[in-house]
DSSP file (Angstrom, degrees, kcal/mol; ACC not computed):
  #  RESIDUE AA STRUCTURE BP1 BP2  ACC     N-H-->O    O-->H-N    N-H-->O    O-->H-N    TCO  KAPPA ALPHA  PHI   PSI    X-CA   Y-CA   Z-CA
    1    1 A X              0   0    0      0, 0.0     2,-0.6     0, 0.0     0, 0.0   0.000 360.0 360.0 360.0 133.6  135.7   47.3  289.2
    2    2 A X        +     0   0    0      2,-0.0     2,-0.1     3,-0.0     3,-0.0  -0.414 360.0 172.7-100.5  56.0  135.7   47.9  285.5
    3    3 A X        -     0   0    0     -2,-0.6     2,-0.4     1,-0.1     0, 0.0  -0.398  38.6-111.4 -65.2 137.0  133.4   45.2  284.4
    4    4 A X        -     0   0    0     -2,-0.1     2,-0.8     1,-0.1    -1,-0.1  -0.548  26.7-153.1 -70.3 124.7  132.6   45.3  280.6
    5    5 A X        +     0   0    0     -2,-0.4     2,-0.3   170,-0.1   137,-0.1  -0.901  44.6 112.7-101.5 114.1  129.0   46.2  280.2
    6    6 A X  S >  S-     0   0    0     -2,-0.8     3,-1.4   134,-0.1     4,-0.4  -0.927  82.9 -73.8-162.6 179.8  127.9   44.8  277.0
    7    7 A X  G >  S+     0   0    0     -2,-0.3     3,-1.2     1,-0.3     8,-0.1   0.814 122.3  66.7 -58.9 -31.2  125.7   42.3  275.3
    8    8 A X  G 3  S+     0   0    0      1,-0.2    -1,-0.3   138,-0.0    -3,-0.1   0.810 103.6  46.2 -59.4 -30.1  128.1   39.6  276.4
    9    9 A X  G <  S+     0   0    0     -3,-1.4    -1,-0.2     2,-0.1     2,-0.2   0.471  90.1 106.1 -93.5  -3.9  127.1   40.3  280.0
   10   10 A X    <   -     0   0    0     -3,-1.2     2,-0.1    -4,-0.4    -3,-0.0  -0.485  67.7-125.2 -80.1 145.9  123.3   40.4  279.4
   11   11 A X     >  -     0   0    0     -2,-0.2     4,-2.3     1,-0.1     5,-0.2  -0.398  32.2-102.1 -79.8 163.3  121.1   37.5  280.6
   12   12 A X  H  > S+     0   0    0      1,-0.2     4,-2.1     2,-0.2     5,-0.1   0.823 119.8  55.2 -59.9 -35.3  118.8   35.8  278.1
   13   13 A X  H  > S+     0   0    0      2,-0.2     4,-2.3     1,-0.2    -1,-0.2   0.937 109.4  45.6 -59.3 -48.5  115.7   37.7  279.4
   14   14 A X  H  > S+     0   0    0      1,-0.2     4,-2.5     2,-0.2    -2,-0.2   0.857 112.4  50.7 -70.1 -33.2  117.3   41.1  278.8
   15   15 A X  H  X S+     0   0    0     -4,-2.3     4,-2.7     2,-0.2    -1,-0.2   0.909 110.5  50.6 -66.9 -40.1  118.6   40.1  275.3
   16   16 A X  H  X S+     0   0    0     -4,-2.1     4,-2.2     2,-0.2    -2,-0.2   0.905 111.0  49.0 -61.5 -41.8  115.0   38.9  274.4
   17   17 A X  H  X S+     0   0    0     -4,-2.3     4,-2.2     2,-0.2    -2,-0.2   0.936 112.0  48.0 -66.9 -47.0  113.6   42.2  275.7
   18   18 A X  H  X S+     0   0    0     -4,-2.5     4,-2.5     1,-0.2     5,-0.3   0.888 109.9  53.0 -61.4 -39.3  116.1   44.2  273.6
   19   19 A X  H  X S+     0   0    0     -4,-2.7     4,-2.7     1,-0.2     5,-0.2   0.942 108.2  49.8 -58.5 -46.6  115.4   42.1  270.6
   20   20 A X  H  X S+     0   0    0     -4,-2.2     4,-1.3     1,-0.2    -2,-0.2   0.895 113.3  47.6 -59.2 -42.8  111.7   42.8  270.9
   21   21 A X  H  X S+     0   0    0     -4,-2.2     4,-1.5     2,-0.2    -1,-0.2   0.926 113.8  44.2 -65.9 -47.9  112.4   46.5  271.2
   22   22 A X  H  X S+     0   0    0     -4,-2.5     4,-2.2     1,-0.2    -2,-0.2   0.846 111.3  53.4 -68.1 -37.0  114.8   46.8  268.3
   23   23 A X  H  X S+     0   0    0     -4,-2.7     4,-2.5    -5,-0.3    -1,-0.2   0.811 103.0  60.0 -73.5 -24.2  112.7   44.7  266.0
   24   24 A X  H  X S+     0   0    0     -4,-1.3     4,-0.6    -5,-0.2    -2,-0.2   0.935 108.2  43.3 -56.8 -46.7  109.7   47.0  266.8
   25   25 A X  H >< S+     0   0    0     -4,-1.5     3,-0.6     1,-0.2    -2,-0.2   0.872 111.4  55.3 -73.1 -34.1  111.6   49.9  265.4
   26   26 A X  H >< S+     0   0    0     -4,-2.2     3,-1.6     1,-0.2    -2,-0.2   0.937 106.1  51.4 -58.0 -47.7  112.8   47.8  262.5
   27   27 A X  H 3< S+     0   0    0     -4,-2.5    -1,-0.2     1,-0.3    -2,-0.2   0.658 103.1  59.7 -68.9 -12.7  109.2   46.9  261.5
   28   28 A X  T << S+     0   0    0     -4,-0.6     2,-0.3    -3,-0.6    -1,-0.3   0.350  78.9 108.4-100.9  10.0  108.2   50.5  261.6
   29   29 A X    <   -     0   0    0     -3,-1.6     2,-0.2    -4,-0.2    -3,-0.0  -0.666  69.1-131.0 -73.3 134.9  110.7   51.6  258.9
   30   30 A X     >  -     0   0    0     -2,-0.3     4,-2.3     1,-0.1     5,-0.2  -0.519  21.4-112.0 -84.8 160.8  109.0   52.3  255.6
   31   31 A X  H  > S+     0   0    0      1,-0.2     4,-2.0     2,-0.2     5,-0.1   0.815 119.8  56.8 -60.1 -30.8  110.4   50.8  252.4
   32   32 A X  H  > S+     0   0    0      2,-0.2     4,-2.8     1,-0.2    -1,-0.2   0.905 107.4  48.4 -67.3 -43.9  111.5   54.3  251.3
   33   33 A X  H  > S+     0   0    0      2,-0.2     4,-3.2     1,-0.2     5,-0.3   0.921 109.7  50.9 -63.2 -43.4  113.5   54.7  254.5
   34   34 A X  H  X S+     0   0    0     -4,-2.3     4,-2.1     2,-0.2    34,-0.4   0.923 112.6  47.1 -57.5 -46.1  115.1   51.4  254.1
   35   35 A X  H  X S+     0   0    0     -4,-2.0     4,-2.1     2,-0.2    -2,-0.2   0.952 115.6  44.6 -54.2 -55.9  116.1   52.2  250.6
   36   36 A X  H  X S+     0   0    0     -4,-2.8     4,-1.8     1,-0.2    -2,-0.2   0.938 116.3  43.6 -61.3 -51.6  117.4   55.6  251.5
   37   37 A X  H  X S+     0   0    0     -4,-3.2     4,-2.4     1,-0.2    -1,-0.2   0.819 110.6  56.8 -70.4 -29.8  119.3   54.6  254.6
   38   38 A X  H  X S+     0   0    0     -4,-2.1     4,-2.8    -5,-0.3     5,-0.2   0.920 107.4  49.5 -61.7 -44.0  120.7   51.5  252.8
   39   39 A X  H  X S+     0   0    0     -4,-2.1     4,-2.3     2,-0.2    -2,-0.2   0.898 111.8  47.7 -59.2 -45.2  122.1   53.8  250.1
   40   40 A X  H  X S+     0   0    0     -4,-1.8     4,-2.1     2,-0.2    -2,-0.2   0.943 114.5  45.7 -61.9 -52.1  123.7   56.1  252.7
   41   41 A X  H  X S+     0   0    0     -4,-2.4     4,-2.1     2,-0.2    -2,-0.2   0.897 112.0  50.5 -61.7 -43.3  125.2   53.2  254.6
   42   42 A X  H  X S+     0   0    0     -4,-2.8     4,-3.1     1,-0.2     5,-0.2   0.931 108.6  54.2 -60.1 -45.2  126.5   51.5  251.4
   43   43 A X  H  X S+     0   0    0     -4,-2.3     4,-1.1    -5,-0.2    -1,-0.2   0.906 108.7  48.3 -57.8 -43.2  128.1   54.7  250.3
   44   44 A X  H  < S+     0   0    0     -4,-2.1     4,-0.3     1,-0.2    -1,-0.2   0.877 112.9  47.3 -65.0 -38.6  130.0   55.0  253.6
   45   45 A X  H >< S+     0   0    0     -4,-2.1     3,-1.7     1,-0.2     6,-0.3   0.919 108.6  55.0 -67.4 -43.6  131.2   51.4  253.4
   46   46 A X  H 3< S+     0   0    0     -4,-3.1    -1,-0.2     1,-0.3    -2,-0.2   0.819 106.6  52.9 -62.0 -28.0  132.3   51.8  249.8
   47   47 A X  T 3< S+     0   0    0     -4,-1.1    -1,-0.3    -5,-0.2     2,-0.2   0.529  84.4 106.4 -87.5  -5.6  134.5   54.8  250.9
   48   48 A X  S X> S-     0   0    0     -3,-1.7     4,-1.9    -4,-0.3     3,-0.7  -0.534  70.3-137.2 -76.5 138.4  136.3   53.0  253.6
   49   49 A X  H 3> S+     0   0    0      1,-0.2     4,-2.0    -2,-0.2     5,-0.2   0.816 105.7  62.6 -62.0 -27.8  140.0   52.1  252.9
   50   50 A X  H 3> S+     0   0    0      2,-0.2     4,-0.8     1,-0.2    -1,-0.2   0.834 104.5  47.1 -66.3 -30.5  139.3   48.7  254.4
   51   51 A X  H X4 S+     0   0    0     -3,-0.7     3,-0.7    -6,-0.3    -2,-0.2   0.936 110.2  52.2 -71.6 -46.6  136.8   48.1  251.6
   52   52 A X  H 3< S+     0   0    0     -4,-1.9    -2,-0.2     1,-0.2    -1,-0.2   0.826 114.1  41.7 -59.9 -33.6  139.2   49.3  249.0
   53   53 A X  H 3< S+     0   0    0     -4,-2.0    -1,-0.2    77,-0.0     2,-0.2   0.632  90.9 105.8 -88.0 -12.8  142.0   46.9  250.1
   54   54 A X    <<  -     0   0    0     -4,-0.8     3,-0.1    -3,-0.7    75,-0.1  -0.466  43.1-176.6 -77.7 133.1  139.7   43.9  250.7
   55   55 A X  S    S+     0   0    0      1,-0.3    27,-3.3    -2,-0.2     2,-0.4   0.732  77.3  38.3 -98.1 -28.1  140.0   41.1  248.1
   56   56 A X  E    S-a   82   0A   0     25,-0.2    74,-1.8    72,-0.2    75,-1.8  -0.995  71.5-173.1-125.4 125.9  137.2   38.9  249.6
   57   57 A X  E     -ab  83 131A   0     25,-2.4    27,-2.7    -2,-0.4     2,-0.6  -0.981  16.0-146.4-125.0 131.5  134.1   40.4  251.1
   58   58 A X  E     +ab  84 132A   0     73,-2.8    75,-2.7    -2,-0.4    27,-0.2  -0.857  28.1 170.8 -93.7 120.8  131.3   38.7  253.1
   59   59 A X  E     -a   85   0A   0     25,-2.9    27,-0.5    -2,-0.6     2,-0.3  -0.436  18.9-141.2-108.4-169.2  127.9   40.3  252.5
   60   60 A X        -     0   0    0     -2,-0.2     9,-0.5    25,-0.2     2,-0.5  -0.971  18.6-113.6-151.1 152.0  124.5   39.2  253.4
   61   61 A X        -     0   0    0     54,-0.4     7,-0.1    -2,-0.3     6,-0.1  -0.770  46.0-109.2 -85.2 131.3  121.1   39.2  251.8
   62   62 A X        -     0   0    0     -2,-0.5     2,-0.4     4,-0.1    53,-0.3  -0.294  34.3-166.5 -66.2 143.2  118.8   41.6  253.8
   63   63 A X    >   -     0   0    0      1,-0.2     3,-0.7    51,-0.1    51,-0.1  -0.998  62.7  -7.1-132.1 134.1  116.0   40.1  255.8
   64   64 A X  T 3  S-     0   0    0     -2,-0.4    -1,-0.2     1,-0.2    50,-0.0   0.918 133.8 -39.8  50.9  56.4  113.0   41.9  257.3
   65   65 A X  T 3  S+     0   0    0      1,-0.2    -1,-0.2    -3,-0.1     3,-0.1   0.665  94.3 154.4  74.5  18.0  114.1   45.5  256.5
   66   66 A X    <   -     0   0    0     -3,-0.7    -1,-0.2     1,-0.2    -4,-0.1  -0.301  61.8 -73.0 -67.2 161.9  117.8   44.9  257.3
   67   67 A X        -     0   0    0    100,-0.2     2,-0.5     1,-0.1    -1,-0.2  -0.392  52.5-127.4 -55.5 129.6  120.2   47.3  255.6
   68   68 A X        +     0   0    0    -34,-0.4     3,-0.2     1,-0.1   -26,-0.2  -0.746  29.0 178.5 -86.1 120.6  120.4   46.2  251.9
   69   69 A X     >  +     0   0    0     -2,-0.5     4,-2.2    -9,-0.5     3,-0.5   0.142  45.8 113.5-109.4  17.9  124.0   45.7  250.7
   70   70 A X  H  > S+     0   0    0      1,-0.3     4,-2.5     2,-0.2     5,-0.2   0.867  75.9  56.7 -59.4 -37.1  123.3   44.6  247.1
   71   71 A X  H  > S+     0   0    0     -3,-0.2     4,-2.5     2,-0.2    -1,-0.3   0.891 107.5  48.4 -62.0 -39.5  125.0   47.8  245.9
   72   72 A X  H  > S+     0   0    0     -3,-0.5     4,-2.9     2,-0.2    -2,-0.2   0.914 111.4  50.5 -66.1 -45.7  128.2   46.8  247.7
   73   73 A X  H  X S+     0   0    0     -4,-2.2     4,-2.5     2,-0.2    -2,-0.2   0.922 112.4  45.8 -59.2 -47.6  128.0   43.3  246.3
   74   74 A X  H  X S+     0   0    0     -4,-2.5     4,-2.5     2,-0.2    -2,-0.2   0.922 113.5  48.8 -60.6 -46.0  127.6   44.5  242.7
   75   75 A X  H  X S+     0   0    0     -4,-2.5     4,-1.9    -5,-0.2    -2,-0.2   0.961 110.9  51.1 -66.8 -45.0  130.4   47.1  243.1
   76   76 A X  H  <>S+     0   0    0     -4,-2.9     5,-3.1     1,-0.2    -1,-0.2   0.920 111.6  47.1 -51.2 -48.1  132.8   44.4  244.6
   77   77 A X  H ><5S+     0   0    0     -4,-2.5     3,-1.7     1,-0.2    -1,-0.2   0.912 110.2  53.1 -65.9 -36.1  132.0   42.1  241.7
   78   78 A X  H 3<5S+     0   0    0     -4,-2.5    -1,-0.2     1,-0.3    -2,-0.2   0.852 109.2  49.7 -62.0 -34.2  132.6   45.0  239.2
   79   79 A X  T 3<5S-     0   0    0     -4,-1.9    -1,-0.3    -5,-0.2    -2,-0.2   0.255 121.8-112.0 -89.7  11.8  136.0   45.6  240.9
   80   80 A X  T < 5 +     0   0    0     -3,-1.7     2,-0.2     1,-0.2    -3,-0.2   0.783  66.8 149.6  59.1  36.0  136.8   41.8  240.5
   81   81 A X      < -     0   0    0     -5,-3.1     2,-0.4    -6,-0.2    -1,-0.2  -0.618  55.4-107.2 -84.3 155.1  136.6   41.2  244.2
   82   82 A X  E     -a   56   0A   0    -27,-3.3   -25,-2.4    -2,-0.2     2,-0.4  -0.731  37.1-159.2 -80.0 133.1  135.5   37.8  245.6
   83   83 A X  E     -aC  57 100A   0     17,-0.6    17,-2.1    -2,-0.4     2,-0.3  -0.961   9.2-172.2-118.3 130.5  132.0   38.2  247.0
   84   84 A X  E     -aC  58  99A   0    -27,-2.7   -25,-2.9    -2,-0.4     2,-0.3  -0.901   7.9-169.0-119.8 152.6  130.6   35.7  249.5
   85   85 A X  E     -aC  59  98A   0     13,-2.1    13,-2.1    -2,-0.3   -25,-0.2  -0.979  28.8-106.3-134.5 150.0  127.2   35.2  251.1
   86   86 A X  E     - C   0  97A   0    -27,-0.5    31,-0.4    -2,-0.3     2,-0.4  -0.439  25.1-167.0 -78.2 152.9  126.3   33.0  254.0
   87   87 A X  E     - C   0  96A   0      9,-2.7     9,-2.6    29,-0.2     2,-0.4  -0.994  10.4-152.0-137.4 130.6  124.4   29.8  253.8
   88   88 A X  E     - C   0  95A   0     -2,-0.4     2,-0.7     7,-0.2    23,-0.3  -0.878  13.5-158.0-114.0 136.9  122.9   28.1  256.8
   89   89 A X  E  >> - C   0  94A   0      5,-2.8     4,-2.2    -2,-0.4     5,-0.8  -0.920  10.8-170.0-100.9 101.0  122.2   24.4  257.6
   90   90 A X  T  45S+     0   0    0     -2,-0.7    -1,-0.1     1,-0.2     5,-0.1   0.709  83.0  60.4 -71.3 -13.3  119.5   24.6  260.3
   91   91 A X  T  45S+     0   0    0      1,-0.1    -1,-0.2     3,-0.1    -2,-0.0   0.917 118.8  25.8 -76.1 -39.6  119.8   20.8  260.9
   92   92 A X  T  45S-     0   0    0     -3,-0.2    -2,-0.2     2,-0.2    -1,-0.1   0.676 101.0-127.3 -94.3 -17.5  123.6   21.0  261.9
   93   93 A X  T  <5 +     0   0    0     -4,-2.2     2,-0.4     1,-0.3    -3,-0.2   0.653  63.6 136.8  77.2  11.8  123.6   24.7  263.1
   94   94 A X  E   < -C   89   0A   0     -5,-0.8    -5,-2.8    61,-0.1     2,-0.5  -0.750  41.2-159.2 -98.2 144.3  126.5   25.5  260.8
   95   95 A X  E     +C   88   0A   0     -2,-0.4     2,-0.3    57,-0.3    -7,-0.2  -0.977  13.6 179.3-115.8 130.3  126.9   28.4  258.6
   96   96 A X  E     -C   87   0A   0     -9,-2.6    -9,-2.7    -2,-0.5     2,-0.4  -0.756  21.7-127.8-118.7 168.6  129.2   28.4  255.6
   97   97 A X  E     -CD  86 124A   0     27,-0.6    27,-2.5    -2,-0.3     2,-0.4  -0.933  20.1-166.9-121.4 145.3  130.1   31.1  253.0
   98   98 A X  E     -CD  85 123A   0    -13,-2.1   -13,-2.1    -2,-0.4     2,-0.3  -0.968  23.1-113.6-129.6 147.2  129.9   30.6  249.3
   99   99 A X  E     -C   84   0A   0     23,-2.7     2,-0.3    -2,-0.4    23,-0.3  -0.651  25.7-157.5 -82.8 129.5  131.2   32.7  246.4
  100  100 A X  E     -C   83   0A   0    -17,-2.1   -17,-0.6    -2,-0.3     4,-0.1  -0.848  15.2-180.0-102.7 147.2  128.8   34.4  244.1
  101  101 A X  S    S+     0   0    0     -2,-0.3    -1,-0.1     2,-0.1     3,-0.1   0.583  81.6  42.6-118.0 -18.7  129.7   35.5  240.6
  102  102 A X  S >  S-     0   0    0      1,-0.3     3,-1.3     2,-0.0     2,-0.1   0.101  98.1-132.4-115.6  17.1  126.5   37.0  239.4
  103  103 A X  G >  S-     0   0    0      1,-0.2     3,-1.7     2,-0.2    -1,-0.3  -0.415  75.6  -4.5  67.9-135.8  125.4   39.0  242.4
  104  104 A X  G >  S+     0   0    0      1,-0.3     3,-1.8     2,-0.2    -1,-0.2   0.707 122.4  72.1 -71.5 -17.3  121.9   38.6  243.6
  105  105 A X  G <  S+     0   0    0     -3,-1.3    -1,-0.3     1,-0.3    -2,-0.2   0.688  91.3  62.1 -70.1 -12.2  120.8   36.5  240.7
  106  106 A X  G <  S+     0   0    0     -3,-1.7    12,-2.4    11,-0.0     2,-0.4   0.426  92.3  90.2 -86.0   0.7  122.9   33.7  242.4
  107  107 A X  E <   +F  117   0B   0     -3,-1.8     2,-0.3    10,-0.2    10,-0.2  -0.806  49.5 175.4-105.5 137.4  120.6   33.9  245.5
  108  108 A X  E     -F  116   0B   0      8,-3.2     8,-3.1    -2,-0.4     2,-0.2  -0.930  46.7 -80.5-132.4 159.0  117.4   31.9  246.2
  109  109 A X  E     +F  115   0B   0     -2,-0.3     6,-0.3     6,-0.3     2,-0.1  -0.389  65.8 155.3 -59.6 124.2  115.1   31.8  249.2
  110  110 A X    >   +     0   0    0      4,-2.8     3,-2.0     1,-0.3     5,-0.1  -0.162  40.0   4.3-125.9-139.4  116.8   29.5  251.7
  111  111 A X  G >  S-     0   0    0    -23,-0.3     3,-1.9     1,-0.3    -1,-0.3  -0.194 131.0  -0.8 -51.0 131.7  116.8   28.8  255.5
  112  112 A X  G 3  S-     0   0    0      1,-0.3    -1,-0.3    -3,-0.1     3,-0.1   0.642 125.7 -70.0  61.4  20.0  114.4   30.9  257.5
  113  113 A X  G <  S+     0   0    0     -3,-2.0     2,-0.3     1,-0.3    -1,-0.3   0.554  99.8 133.6  77.4   8.2  113.2   32.7  254.2
  114  114 A X    <   -     0   0    0     -3,-1.9    -4,-2.8    -5,-0.1    -1,-0.3  -0.724  64.0-107.5 -92.7 140.9  116.5   34.5  253.9
  115  115 A X  E     +F  109   0B   0     -2,-0.3   -54,-0.4   -53,-0.3     2,-0.3  -0.515  43.9 177.1 -70.7 132.7  118.1   34.5  250.4
  116  116 A X  E     -F  108   0B   0     -8,-3.1    -8,-3.2    -2,-0.2   -29,-0.2  -0.897  36.7 -81.0-133.7 159.4  121.2   32.3  250.2
  117  117 A X  E     -F  107   0B   0    -31,-0.4   -10,-0.2    -2,-0.3   -17,-0.1  -0.289  52.6-103.3 -62.2 148.1  123.6   31.3  247.3
  118  118 A X    >   -     0   0    0    -12,-2.4     3,-2.2     1,-0.1    -1,-0.1  -0.286  37.0-102.0 -67.9 159.4  122.4   28.5  245.0
  119  119 A X  T 3  S+     0   0    0      1,-0.3    -1,-0.1    -3,-0.1    -2,-0.1   0.644 117.0  65.1 -62.7 -17.1  124.0   25.1  245.5
  120  120 A X  T 3  S+     0   0    0    -14,-0.1     2,-0.3     2,-0.1    -1,-0.3   0.556  76.6 104.0 -83.9 -10.5  126.3   25.5  242.6
  121  121 A X  S <  S-     0   0    0     -3,-2.2   -21,-0.1   -15,-0.1    -4,-0.0  -0.579  77.3-116.9 -74.2 131.2  128.2   28.3  244.2
  122  122 A X        -     0   0    0     -2,-0.3   -23,-2.7   -23,-0.3     2,-0.1  -0.295  25.4-107.6 -69.4 151.0  131.6   27.2  245.6
  123  123 A X  E     -D   98   0A   0    -25,-0.3     2,-0.5   -39,-0.1   -25,-0.3  -0.386  27.1-148.7 -66.1 148.4  132.5   27.2  249.2
  124  124 A X  E     -D   97   0A   0    -27,-2.5   -27,-0.6    -2,-0.1     2,-0.2  -0.982  18.2-119.7-122.7 133.7  134.9   29.7  250.5
  125  125 A X    >   -     0   0    0     -2,-0.5     3,-1.9     1,-0.1     4,-0.4  -0.507  21.4-129.8 -69.4 135.2  137.2   29.1  253.4
  126  126 A X  G >  S+     0   0    0      1,-0.3     3,-1.3    -2,-0.2    36,-0.3   0.804 100.7  67.2 -50.7 -32.7  136.6   31.5  256.3
  127  127 A X  G 3  S+     0   0    0      1,-0.3    -1,-0.3    33,-0.2    34,-0.1   0.612  93.3  57.6 -74.6 -11.1  140.3   32.4  256.6
  128  128 A X  G <  S+     0   0    0     -3,-1.9     2,-0.3   -73,-0.0    -1,-0.3   0.542  78.2 108.4 -94.3  -5.3  140.5   34.1  253.2
  129  129 A X    <   -     0   0    0     -3,-1.3   -72,-0.2    -4,-0.4     3,-0.1  -0.559  42.5-178.4 -72.0 125.8  137.7   36.7  254.0
  130  130 A X  S    S+     0   0    0    -74,-1.8    33,-2.6    -2,-0.3     2,-0.4   0.820  70.0  26.6 -90.2 -35.0  139.2   40.1  254.4
  131  131 A X  E     -be  57 163A   0    -75,-1.8   -73,-2.8    31,-0.2     2,-0.6  -0.993  64.1-167.5-134.4 121.7  136.1   42.1  255.2
  132  132 A X  E     -be  58 164A   0     31,-3.4    33,-2.8    -2,-0.4     2,-0.7  -0.954   7.8-157.9-118.2 120.7  132.9   40.7  256.8
  133  133 A X  E     - e   0 165A   0    -75,-2.7     2,-0.5    -2,-0.6    33,-0.2  -0.844  22.0-161.6 -98.6 115.5  129.8   42.9  256.8
  134  134 A X  E     - e   0 166A   0     31,-3.0    33,-3.2    -2,-0.7     2,-0.2  -0.832   9.5-150.0-111.1 127.0  127.7   41.6  259.6
  135  135 A X        +     0   0    0     -2,-0.5     2,-0.3    31,-0.2    33,-0.1  -0.510  25.0 159.0 -88.1 165.1  124.0   42.1  260.2
  136  136 A X        -     0   0    0     31,-0.5    11,-0.2    -2,-0.2     3,-0.1  -0.978  51.0-117.5-171.6 166.5  122.4   42.1  263.6
  137  137 A X  S    S-     0   0    0      9,-2.8     2,-0.3     1,-0.3    10,-0.2   0.858  98.8  -5.7 -80.1 -40.8  119.4   43.2  265.6
  138  138 A X  E     -G  146   0C   0      8,-1.8     8,-2.5    -3,-0.1     2,-0.3  -0.992  58.2-157.3-152.1 159.5  121.6   45.4  267.7
  139  139 A X  E     -Gh 145 173C   0     33,-3.1    35,-2.9    -2,-0.3     6,-0.2  -0.990  13.3-142.8-137.4 146.9  125.2   46.4  268.4
  140  140 A X  E >   - h   0 174C   0      4,-2.4     3,-1.4    -2,-0.3    35,-0.2  -0.487  34.5-101.0-101.3 178.9  126.8   47.9  271.4
  141  141 A X  T 3  S+     0   0    0     33,-0.5    34,-0.1     1,-0.3  -135,-0.1   0.544 118.3  61.6 -78.6  -6.7  129.6   50.5  271.5
  142  142 A X  T 3  S-     0   0    0      2,-0.1    -1,-0.3  -137,-0.1     3,-0.1   0.392 120.7-101.6 -97.8  -3.3  132.1   47.7  272.3
  143  143 A X  S <  S+     0   0    0     -3,-1.4     2,-0.2     1,-0.3    -2,-0.1   0.459  77.5 134.5  97.3  -1.6  131.5   45.9  269.1
  144  144 A X        -     0   0    0     22,-0.0    -4,-2.4     1,-0.0    -1,-0.3  -0.508  38.2-152.7 -81.6 153.9  129.3   43.1  270.4
  145  145 A X  E     -G  139   0C   0     -6,-0.2     2,-0.5    -2,-0.2    -6,-0.2  -0.891  16.3-147.6-127.2 157.1  126.2   42.2  268.6
  146  146 A X  E     +G  138   0C   0     -8,-2.5    -9,-2.8    -2,-0.3    -8,-1.8  -0.994  28.6 175.6-117.8 122.0  122.7   40.7  269.3
  147  147 A X        -     0   0    0     -2,-0.5   -11,-0.1   -11,-0.2  -128,-0.0  -0.195  54.0 -64.1-107.5-156.6  121.4   38.6  266.4
  148  148 A X  S    S-     0   0    0     -2,-0.1   -12,-0.0     1,-0.1    -2,-0.0   0.476  75.5-105.3 -78.7  -1.7  118.3   36.5  266.1
  149  149 A X  S    S+     0   0    0   -134,-0.0    -1,-0.1     0, 0.0  -133,-0.0   0.473  95.0 103.3 101.0   2.0  119.5   34.1  268.8
  150  150 A X  S    S-     0   0    0      0, 0.0     0, 0.0     0, 0.0     0, 0.0   0.720  76.0-134.8 -88.4 -24.4  120.6   31.1  266.7
  151  151 A X     >  +     0   0    0      3,-0.0     4,-2.6     4,-0.0     5,-0.3   0.519  60.7 132.6  78.6  11.0  124.3   31.7  267.0
  152  152 A X  H  > S+     0   0    0      1,-0.2     4,-2.2     2,-0.2   -57,-0.3   0.956  78.7  38.8 -54.9 -55.0  125.1   31.1  263.3
  153  153 A X  H  > S+     0   0    0      1,-0.2     4,-3.0     2,-0.2     5,-0.2   0.908 112.9  57.7 -68.9 -40.8  127.3   34.2  262.9
  154  154 A X  H  > S+     0   0    0      1,-0.2     4,-0.6     2,-0.2    -1,-0.2   0.923 111.6  41.1 -55.3 -46.8  128.8   33.9  266.4
  155  155 A X  H >< S+     0   0    0     -4,-2.6     3,-0.9     1,-0.2     4,-0.3   0.932 116.3  50.1 -61.1 -48.1  130.1   30.4  265.6
  156  156 A X  H >< S+     0   0    0     -4,-2.2     3,-2.8    -5,-0.3     4,-0.4   0.906 103.3  58.2 -63.7 -45.0  131.2   31.3  262.1
  157  157 A X  H >< S+     0   0    0     -4,-3.0     3,-0.6     1,-0.3    -1,-0.2   0.665  93.1  67.4 -65.6 -16.5  133.1   34.5  263.1
  158  158 A X  T << S+     0   0    0     -3,-0.9    -1,-0.3    -4,-0.6    -2,-0.2   0.679  99.4  54.4 -70.8 -18.8  135.3   32.5  265.4
  159  159 A X  T <  S+     0   0    0     -3,-2.8     2,-0.4    -4,-0.3    -1,-0.2   0.575 100.4  66.3 -91.4 -11.8  136.7   30.9  262.1
  160  160 A X    <   -     0   0    0     -3,-0.6   -33,-0.2    -4,-0.4   -34,-0.1  -0.928  56.5-157.8-125.2 135.6  137.7   34.0  260.3
  161  161 A X        +     0   0    0     -2,-0.4   -34,-0.1   -35,-0.2    -1,-0.1   0.393  54.9 135.9 -83.3   2.4  140.4   36.7  260.9
  162  162 A X        -     0   0    0    -36,-0.3   -31,-0.2     1,-0.1     2,-0.2  -0.086  66.5-105.0 -56.7 148.4  138.3   39.1  258.7
  163  163 A X  E     -e  131   0A   0    -33,-2.6   -31,-3.4  -113,-0.1     2,-0.5  -0.580  41.6-142.0 -66.3 136.0  137.7   42.8  259.8
  164  164 A X  E     -e  132   0A   0     -2,-0.2     2,-0.5   -33,-0.2   -31,-0.2  -0.876  19.7-173.3-107.1 133.5  134.1   42.9  261.0
  165  165 A X  E     -e  133   0A   0    -33,-2.8   -31,-3.0    -2,-0.5     2,-0.5  -0.972  19.5-140.7-126.9 117.3  131.8   45.8  260.3
  166  166 A X  E     -e  134   0A   0     -2,-0.5     2,-0.6   -33,-0.2   -31,-0.2  -0.663  17.3-149.1 -73.0 124.0  128.4   45.7  262.0
  167  167 A X        +     0   0    0    -33,-3.2   -31,-0.5    -2,-0.5     2,-0.3  -0.850  37.6 133.6 -99.8 118.8  125.9   47.0  259.5
  168  168 A X        -     0   0    0     -2,-0.6     2,-0.1   -33,-0.1   -31,-0.1  -0.994  54.9-100.5-158.5 159.9  123.0   48.8  261.2
  169  169 A X    >   -     0   0    0     -2,-0.3     3,-1.6     1,-0.1     4,-0.3  -0.434  50.0-101.6 -74.5 161.1  120.7   51.8  261.4
  170  170 A X  G >  S+     0   0    0      1,-0.3     3,-1.6     2,-0.2    -1,-0.1   0.844 120.3  57.3 -54.2 -41.6  121.5   54.4  264.0
  171  171 A X  G 3  S+     0   0    0      1,-0.3    -1,-0.3  -146,-0.0  -146,-0.1   0.650  97.2  64.0 -71.5 -11.4  118.8   53.2  266.4
  172  172 A X  G <  S+     0   0    0     -3,-1.6   -33,-3.1   -34,-0.1     2,-0.7   0.526  83.6  84.1 -90.9  -0.7  120.3   49.7  266.5
  173  173 A X  E <   +h  139   0C   0     -3,-1.6     2,-0.3    -4,-0.3   -33,-0.2  -0.891  64.9 179.5-101.6 121.0  123.5   50.9  268.1
  174  174 A X  E      h  140   0C   0    -35,-2.9   -33,-0.5    -2,-0.7    -2,-0.0  -0.899 360.0 360.0-126.5 150.4  122.9   51.1  271.8
  175  175 A X              0   0    0     -2,-0.3   -35,-0.1   -35,-0.2  -170,-0.1   0.507 360.0 360.0 -70.7 360.0  125.1   52.1  274.8
């Protein structure tokens, strides 16, 4: 039997254990390591033909030592690409994306302490996103991800045909 072995097949206990282990490694990254690795990862993304051809890019604001994509957002704005960031409504469980025009200065602390676009940023329809840069606690080799467990990205990604790139440090990619 060729059953797909992935995060999709893991039970809740195993996902929680994996989250704990990966978050442990996350928390032990120094600020210098985060900065250095974020620059290297951003440079690789900026060199992709999929980035070059994208007109609308979904980024995210880093949380708790996640890979920082501000350089990508700034570069995209400089190239006159549309840049979107997620915004979460914890009461409804919905994630929407809004367009920023001034980069990180359009972001303020929002849900769960994560920076989100200010309320004056216009909504973007998920169907126009060409490239979605997705955070996660872990990714498997089949492209599945484990996030923080709320399902915001999982629900949102069903609404967009965008090419998805899981953005992670090497230790976050697990077999």
